[in-house]
N, C-alpha and C positions, 0 to 999 in steps of 0.2 A: 062264761070260762076265764079259763088264766090265760096270764099271754109272761115270758119273757123276753129280754133281748140278747139275742147271740150276737157277738162283734167276729169274723170275721178276717185275719189278717196276710196282706198277698206280699211276700216276699219277696224283689228280682237277685239271685243270689248269679246267675247269669252272665256273662261279658258283654250282654245286650241289650238294647232296649225293646220292651216289651208290653202291648196290648192286650186289655179283654174283658173277659167281666168277672164274677166271684158271685153267686150267689146258695141259700141252703137248698139241699137238696132232701127234702121232708116225707116221712110215712104217715104211717096208721092215723090220719084224720087229724096232723096238727096240719095247718093252715100258716103263711105268709105270704103277707099282701104287697110287701115292699117288691119293688119292678130288683130284675140283679143291677149291681153296682159296675158301673164301670172305671179300668184301671190303665191310664199310664206310667209306667216306669219306664226309671231309667237304673244300668244297673248299681247292686247297692242299696234302692229306695223298696220304701215298706209302704202299704197303704193298709187304709184298715176300715171295716163299713158295719152297721150296726144293722139288725134284721131283729125285723117283730113277730115272734113268734105264736100262736094262739094252738090254744086246746079247748074245742067248743064243748059247753055243759054235757056233760052226759059222757063224755068220752073217759071211756075204762083207767084208773088208773094205773101204770106201765113205765116198762123201759124203751123209748121211742130213742130213735135212732135218727141225728142229724148231725149229714156229711155235708159240710160246707167245699164246695165245688169250683176250682177256677177254672177257667179256661182262656188260653190264649195262644196265637199262633196254630193251632192248629191242635192241641195237647188239653187234655184235662185231667186235672189231679184235685181229685179227692181226701179229706182232711175226716175220716170218720171220728166220732164221738156219739158219747149216749148221754138223755136229760133224764134224769128222775121221774117218774112220777110217785105219788103218796095216797095216801088215802081221801087226805082234805085238797093238796092241793099240788100244783104242776110244778115245782118249784129247783130253779137250776140257775147257776149263771155256765158262762159258755162261753171260752176263747178256744179258737180255734188257727193255725197257722198253714197256708197252702204256701209251699217253697217252689218256688219256677229255677231251673237249673239247664 
């Protein structure tokens, strides 16, 4: 199968510090072996985490949605994006930003 690196960025736009995790929400047979990434951010700070997304051998070329999901302070924020498939390879570059306010 093919794989790609998807990057999640969490930005704290609130006036208070936040703690939480961010991880990809994936579907359609895609996989991610990386654990959710923990963050602790002061106001105005930013955190970036890479995740390796894999498409197993034989997965049908298609569009697969990956949401980067940040959880902090009881809130969940999802940043939707799509990863295009092609007839020969899964190819994409992905940068998502979830903002907490």
